[in-house]
N, C-alpha and C positions, 0 to 999 in steps of 0.2 A: 504494500500500500504506500502511496506517496504521501509525503507530509504536506500539510497545508502551508500555503505561502503566509509569511508573517502578517501581511496586510489583511488576508482573509481571517487569520486568527483574531486580529483586533476587531474585525467586523463581527465575528461570532461573539466576542466578549461584550460588545456594545448591545447586541441583541439578546444576551443572556443564554446563549446556547453552548453546549459542551462541544469540544473539538472531537470527542470520541464518538459522536453520533452522526455517522455519514448517512446520506440519502441513498436509498436503494433504487436501482434502475433495472428494469427487466429487459433483457435482450432477446432477439428472435432466437428460436431454437430452444427456448425454455431455460437457457442458462441465465443465472443471476450473478451479477458482480456488484461489489460495493464500490461506489464512486463518491468522491467528495465533490459536491456541487455547491459553490459559494455564490452569493449574490453578485459579486464583482465579475465572476465568470459568466453568469447569465446575462448581465447587462452588456458585457462585451459581445456575447453571442447575438443578442438582440440587435445591437448596433450593426454588426456585420450583415445579418439577414435583412435589416432595414435598408442598408446601403445597396445590397443586391437587388432588392425590390425597386429602389429608386433608379438604379441603372437600367432595369428592365423597362420601366415607364419612360425614361429618357430616350432609350433606343426606339421605342414605339413612336414617340413624338417626333424624333428626328426622321424616321422612315416615312411617316405620314407627310411631314413638311416637304421632304425631298420629292415624294411622289406628286404632291400638289403642284410644286414648282415645275416639274417635268411635264405634267398634263397641261398646265397653263402655257408653257412654251410651245408644246405641240399644237395647241389650239391657235396660238398667235401666229405660228409659222405656216399653218395651213391656209392656203389661199382660197378665195371663193371660186366657185366654178364659173365658167364662161357664161352660163345662163343666169348667173346671179342668184342661185338657189340660196335662200336665206337659212334653211335648215339642212345644211350639208351634213352628210353622214359622219364624216371624219371629225367635224367640229362638235357634233352632238355626242359622239363617243368620248371625246376628250372632256367635254363638260360633265358627262356621267362619271368618268373616272375621277375628276376633281371633286365632285359631290361625295363619292364613296370615300375618298381619302379625307375629306373634311369631317365626315362622320367618324372615321377612325381617330383623327386628331382630337375630336371632341371627347371620345371615350377615353383616350389616353390622358387627357387633361382632367377628366373626372377621377381617374385612378390616382393622379398626383394629388388632387385635393383630398381624397380619402386617405392616402398615405400620410399626408401632413397631420392628420388627426391621431396617428399612432405614436404612442410614447415608448421610447426605448429605455427609459430609466425606472419605470414602475415595475415592481414585482408583486404579483398577486397569487392567491391560491385558487382562484376561480377563473376558468377559461373565458376569455373575452378579447376585445380588440387589443392587439399588441402582445398577447400571451404566447409563451412557448409551451406546447403540450406534448409530453412524451406518452405514447400509447404502445400497446403490444403489437399494433399494426402500422407503426411508423410514427414519425415526429412531425408536428404541425406548427407553423407560425401563422397566427391569425392577424392578417394585415390586409393584403389584397391578393387576388388570384394572379400569381406570377409563376406558377408551375413548380418544378423541382429546383431547389437550391442546394448547394453543397458548401459546408464550412468545416474545415479541418477533417475532411474525409467522411463527415457525417451528413446524411441526406435529410433534407427538410422539404415539406410540401407547404408552399406559401398559399394560404387559402383566405378567402373573403368570409367575414362573419355572416354575410348574406347567402353564401353557398349552402347546399344541403348539409354538408358535413360541418360547416361553421355553425349553422343553426342547431345541429344536434349537440355540438360541443359547448355552446354558449351556456355559461352558468355552472357547468360541471366542475367538480373538484377531484383531486387524486383519490383513487380507490373506487370511483363511480364508473359505470360503463353505459354504453348505448349500442343500439343495433342499427346498422345502415346497410342496405342492400344485402341482407342476410349475412352480415359480417359483424361480429361482436368486437367492439373496441373497449379496452380497459385502460383507463387513464392511470398511468404510473406516477406522473409528476406534472404539476402545472406551475409555471413561473410567469 
């Protein structure tokens, strides 16, 4: 077993916890190991996951803005037909592409607004916005739907609290379980 970092020991003393009481975490395959999980480690992990979500949103915004600019350039470069057809097919297709990309940009902007509401410094024992949830069927970060994220070789699923699994997790504590799609999830730890 590794020894706790001195800063983490001080944090435990402030909270009145014993250093000899580690948190248990269940691993796939039924193996159980004892790990020290300190608040400073969880906050660091939350910040890393938050940054990956922010990068995901920023890439979506940049891709949508680039596609809009390309579609507008294609529309501007397209010359009118000799008959002066006002609704030329090429121009209309470029306009539809621009509209589709504007909708994607709008969705990505909404994700950024939702992400701005997530706190990376709060630790709670109840699953909710900004929580890290360790279950027997994977680890979840409740922020925005950003897919699979990896930190230090550990896989996390970034989910929205509005998603079906986010709704099922909301308000649950460690030791509780829920059933989703005929799969039982047991919450091992919530931060």
